[in-house]
C-alpha positions as CSV (number, residue, x, y, z in Angstrom):
1,M,108.1,86.7,85.4
2,Q,105.3,89.0,83.7
3,S,104.8,92.6,84.8
4,G,102.3,94.8,84.0
5,K,101.2,96.6,80.8
6,K,100.6,99.9,82.2
7,R,100.3,99.6,86.3
8,I,102.2,97.8,88.8
9,I,100.4,97.5,92.6
10,I,102.7,96.5,95.0
11,T,102.4,96.6,99.0
12,V,105.4,95.4,100.9
13,P,106.1,95.4,105.4
14,F,107.0,99.0,105.9
15,N,109.6,100.0,108.7
16,E,109.6,96.4,110.1
17,K,112.4,95.6,112.4
18,I,113.7,92.5,111.5
19,Q,114.0,89.7,114.3
20,Y,116.4,86.7,113.7
21,Q,116.4,83.7,115.6
22,L,118.8,80.5,115.7
23,C,117.5,77.8,113.7
24,I,117.9,74.3,115.5
25,H,118.4,72.7,112.0
26,C,121.4,74.6,110.7
27,C,122.7,77.2,113.4
28,Q,122.5,80.1,111.4
29,R,120.4,82.9,112.2
30,T,117.3,83.3,110.7
31,P,114.3,85.8,110.0
32,G,111.6,84.5,112.5
33,A,108.7,86.3,110.7
34,G,109.9,85.0,106.7
35,H,110.6,88.3,106.0
36,L,113.8,89.0,104.3
37,H,113.5,92.5,104.0
38,T,112.1,95.8,104.9
39,F,111.3,98.9,102.7
40,Q,110.8,102.4,103.7
41,C,109.2,105.2,101.7
42,G,111.6,106.1,98.6
43,D,113.2,102.9,98.4
44,F,111.5,101.6,95.4
45,N,112.8,104.8,93.1
46,K,116.2,103.1,92.4
47,L,114.5,99.8,91.7
48,I,111.9,101.0,88.7
49,L,113.2,100.8,85.1
50,P,113.5,104.2,83.7
51,D,110.0,104.0,81.5
52,W,108.1,103.8,84.5
53,K,107.5,106.2,87.2
54,I,106.1,106.0,90.7
55,K,102.5,107.4,91.0
56,Q,101.6,106.8,94.9
57,E,103.4,105.6,97.8
58,F,102.3,105.7,101.0
59,S,102.4,103.8,104.3
60,F,99.5,102.1,106.0
61,G,97.8,99.7,108.2
62,N,98.8,101.5,111.6
63,T,99.6,99.6,115.0
64,V,97.7,101.2,117.2
65,T,94.2,100.7,114.7
66,Q,95.3,96.9,114.7
67,F,95.1,96.9,118.8
68,I,92.0,98.4,118.7
69,A,90.3,96.4,116.0
70,A,91.4,93.3,118.1
71,R,89.4,94.5,120.8
72,L,86.3,95.2,119.0
73,P,83.2,93.1,117.7
74,L,83.4,92.6,114.3
75,N,80.6,94.2,112.5
76,K,79.6,96.9,110.0
77,I,80.1,99.5,112.5
78,S,83.4,98.6,114.1
79,E,84.7,98.2,110.5
80,F,83.9,101.6,109.5
81,L,84.9,103.0,112.5
82,I,88.7,100.8,112.3
83,E,88.4,102.4,108.6
84,K,88.2,105.6,110.0
85,L,90.7,105.3,112.8
86,D,93.4,104.0,110.3
87,W,93.5,106.9,108.0
88,I,93.9,108.9,111.0
89,F,96.3,107.4,112.9
90,S,98.0,106.3,109.5
91,R,98.6,110.4,109.1
92,L,99.2,111.0,112.6
93,F,101.8,108.3,113.6
94,P,103.1,107.0,110.0
95,R,106.1,105.5,111.8
96,K,103.9,102.9,113.3
97,N,102.4,102.1,110.1
98,R,103.2,98.4,109.2
99,W,102.7,98.3,105.1
100,L,103.9,100.3,102.4
101,F,101.9,100.5,99.3
102,I,103.3,101.5,95.9
103,M,101.5,102.1,92.7
104,I,104.0,102.3,89.4
105,D,102.7,103.6,86.0
106,K,104.2,103.0,82.9
107,N,105.6,106.4,81.1
108,K,103.0,107.3,78.0
109,M,104.4,107.1,74.9
110,A,105.1,110.6,73.2
């Protein structure tokens, strides 16, 4: 596995309720969407190496915005509108966001 030299950007599912289904092949409980993990803000603090630091962490991709976007025609105006609505709704209802963005930077050597 190769890591970044100066910066790593990660996006993962945020605040997702993982739903399990019974697999008809192996009779085991299996995650339905293929997601094995869900993450919350602060979860990556314990996963990063000491010489790296979390620079930014925020959730985005609000479900309210996605609901509205699915009902609008696809054009430049609706894309602009959805971008602005997502920014607003992501801050008003952060628990309804679907993705977590993490930017990790390597600490500068003294």
